[in-house]
N, C-alpha and C positions, 0 to 999 in steps of 0.2 A: 505495499500502499503504499501511495506519497504522500512523504511529510509534506505535509506544506510549509510547515514554519521554519523547514531548509528551503525550499528551491523560491521562496517569496521575497526570503531578502535577496540572493540570488539574480531575481529577474530584476529587482529593483536597483539594483546594483548596477546592471547591465545596459538597465532602458534611463540611467542617470550616465552610463556610459556615453551613449550612443548620441544625449543629446547637447553633450558638452563635444564630443568630435563633431556634431555636425556643426555645431558652434561657431570652432574654433575656423574650423572652413570659413563654411559662409561668412560667419561676419568678420573673420580674419582678412579675406579680400577687401570687404568694404571700411576697414579698418587700412588697410594698407594703403586702399588711395587716397584716404582722408592723411597719409604721412609722405604721400609724391605728389599733393596737390600746392605746395608750395613751389616745385620746380617746373609746373607748366605756365604757361600765358594765361592771359584772363577769359579769354574765347577754350580753351583746351579747359580749361577749372569747370564751364559750364557741365560739357559733355561728360568729363567724367565722373561729377555728381548726378548726372543723366542715369550714368552706367549705374549706378548702386539703388540711385532715386528708388525704383519701386518696388526693392526688393529689402533692402533696409530691416523695413519693419519685421517683416518675419523672421529674417536672420537675426534678430534679437531675441524674438519671444525662445527661440533653445533655448541660452544660458536661464531665460524662468523658468522653463521648465525642469530645467537640470539642478538648478539651486530649489525650487519645489517640491522635487524628489526627495532630494537629502532632506529639506527640513523635514517633512509629514514621514518619512521611509527611515531616517536614518538619525533620527532630532536631537542623541547624542554624541554624534559624529558633528552635523551641524553647528551642535552651540560651541561644539571645542573649536572647530576651524574657524566658525565667522568671530570666535572669541581673540583667537589667536591669529587668524588674518584685517581683524577691522581698520587696522590704518588702510593698507594698501584694498580694500574691500569700498570704503571709504572713498579715496580719492580715484576710480574705477569710476566708479557709479559718476562721482563729479565730474568725468572726464565725456563719460556717454551721455549725462545731461548738455554737456557745454558743446558736445557736437550733435545733439540736436534742437539744440533753442541757436547753433550757429547757423543749422538746413535751411529754416525754417530764413533766416532772417537775414541772411546774406544776399536776397533777392527782394525783400519785402522790405529791408529798411531804403533798400533805394542805390545809385552805382555810388554814393560818396562812402557810403560805407561797409561796401560790400568786401575791399581788400581787406579789413578790419574783420569781420565773421568767417572769410577764407583763412585768416591763422589762425583765430580761435577755433575752426572746425580742426584744422591740423593739432593746433597745441592739445584738445579733446582725444582725438585718436592716437597721437603720442605719451598720454597721461591716462591714458585707459590699457595700451601696450605694454606698455612698460610694468603696469599694477597687475594688470594679468599674470603677466612674466615673473613676479615678485611673487607673488602668489602658490602658480603651480612649484615656482624651485624652491620656496617654503616648506608643501602638503609634499614633495616627492621625498622629503628627507625626515618630516617625521614630527614639523613645525614644533623640536628643540629649541625653536632660538639660539641655539649656540655659535660662535662664530661659522663654526661649518656648514651652517643652516642659510647662516647670512650671507658667506661667498655663493654659496648654488644658487641662492636665489640672486643675484645678482647676473649673475652666469644667464641662469633662463632668462631674465628681466634684458636683457644688452640681445637675446638670442632672438626672443620669440618676436619685437615688431621687426629682425632681418624677417623672420617666415613671412610678416602679411606683408613687407612690402614685394616679396615676393610672389605670393595671393594676388596682389591689387594688379603685379604688372601683367601678372597672370593672364587676371580675370578683362585685360585692359586690351588683351591680344584676338581677347574673344570680343570684343565690346563695342571697338572703336576703327578709326581707318587713316590714311593716312599722314600724316605728319605727326599726329599725336603714338596713332601705331606707333610706327617709328622710334619714337621718346620711348615706349612702354619697352623694344623691345632691347633700347639704350639703358633705360633702370635697372631692367635685370637681369645685361648679362653686369653690371656693377655690382650686383646687392646676389649671384647667388653664389660668387665664392665665400663671399663673409658669412653668409647663411649655413653654406658647406665646413667651414671653420669651425661655426658654432656649436654646429650638430657634430664633427669633431670633439669638439673640447669636451661636451653632455656627453659622450659615450663612452670618456678616455675619465671624468670625476663623476662619473655616476656610483660606479662600484668602488670607487675611491670612497665617498662619502659614507656608502652606508653597506657595512659588510650581514646585513640580511639580504642588498638587494644582488653584493655580489659572490653570493652563497649558491645565490639562484643559479646567475646565470655561468658563473668558469668550474661547477663540479660535475663530475658526470655523470650520468651521462646527459645529466642537462643540456651542457654546454654542446653540443653535437648535435640534440635537437633541438635548437635554438639558434640555431647558423642562418638557414633560411631567412630572419628578421634580418638581420645585418645584410648577407646581402642583397635581401631582393629590393632593401633603402638603399643602398651603393649601386643599384644597378635604376633605380627609378632616380636616382641624381643624377648619374651619368647620363641619363635619357633626359634631363630639365635642360641640362647645358648643351645638349646635342640639337635642341630644339632651338634654343632661345641664340646660337650662333649656327643655324642654317636656314636660311636667305629664300632655300626651296621649301622648306616645311613650310616659313611661316608666308609666303607671297602664296601659296597655294591653298590658305587655307588654314594649316595645321597645329593653328596655334594653341588651338586647345586641349595639347597633348601636354604642353606646359604645367599647366592647369590641371591635368589629370595625372600628373607625373605628380604632384605638389600632393592631392588626394591620399596619391597611394603611399607618400611617405608618413601622413598625417595620419592613416590607420594604421601602418606597419608600429610608428613611434605608441596609437594610444595600445595595439594589441603587448607591446613592448613592455606599458608601463603597465596594464592592467596585470602582467603575469608577475611584475616586480614586486603590488602588490598583498596579493591576493594571500592567506583571506583577510586582510585586513584592510579596512576602510581608511584607515589613519595610520599608516607604516606604525607598528611596534608596542599599537597603543589600545586601537581599538579592531576590534575584528569585524565583519559585514553581520553579523549577528548579533556580537553584544552591544550593538551599537543602533540595529532594526527597532521597528514599535512592536507593538504587543501581533501576533497574529491575529488577530480578531480583527486591524485595525488595517492591518496590511491588505488584508480581504477584501474589504471594504475600497482600499484606495485603488486595492489592483485592475478592479472594472471600468473605475474611472480613466485610471493609464490607460488599458485597452480600448474607449473606446476617442480618449484627445491625443493621444499619440498618431494612429494613422492620419486622423483627421489633420493635426501639422500637418504631419508628411504629405498628402494629400494637398492640401493649401501650397505649401513652399512648392510642389510640382509643377501644380497650378499656374504660379503669379509666374513662374521663371520658362512655364509653355506659350501663357499669353505673351509677355516683355521677352522674349528670344530675340536674336537680330541686333542688327549695330546700334549704336546709344545715339539719339539727336541731341541738339541744342535742349536744355531744362527750361518748361514750363510752366510757369505757375498757375494759367488761365484757367 
């Protein structure tokens, strides 16, 4: 007989992980375009904002779902995570609010103030990206707050914006053409090596800062069984470089392969992180089952989740299908 007290926490952990993975990919390109905004001219900025305009509210739905699941299904972990990460969470929310305000005011406030709101949109994107990186780095090392935890958090805080910039440049390959398309190619070429360097540093640093993670990855037979993850990640990264440096691929409309490569890398990184943490939800402090709500509460929430999750997926798919194709100048009329 199936033990729902065992399987329900696993279901919610998987649903939370899926929501946060989708958020990183979708709102990642959104934030990345915000980071790239200062490097474009005024007309190009309008097209860049138009490239994310129809999607960004739906993109941010995923972080709401992920944090909501953490609150309802794992209240002990929610309290521990948000208490430990109070400052970066606050900064992230301030950055996201600043982005939202700037998005609307950049045109509605008139041409005189448009440049100011464009700059604030970029600042909000930077603050949100760095804060999310800090939160991820601190979380991976168990929210200990010691010097090692802080240094690793700083590393991820620098690495995540580099990933977002690559996602933003890759999204622009899909949504733009002409001079802005060529700029996106140059931006991607400049950012791909720093992103790869950060990826390598994180791969080396993670087992060094956590003995538990090192034991999982570098003991036999685990090390052999896990080899496909770093190998596939390296191949996806090589494919990313290849796409950005091949005019034949880019000019023939296959720039979307860059975005696909980044999605593959994010999925593989998420699988590696899940394996590193399991069975804990906070490494070395709380397991999935220790932090889970009562089985009765989880069972009640389960039915809401199995209805809500497909609806959000369907809505996301729908808007991306409706607004497919190249972006044009943004209009607020």
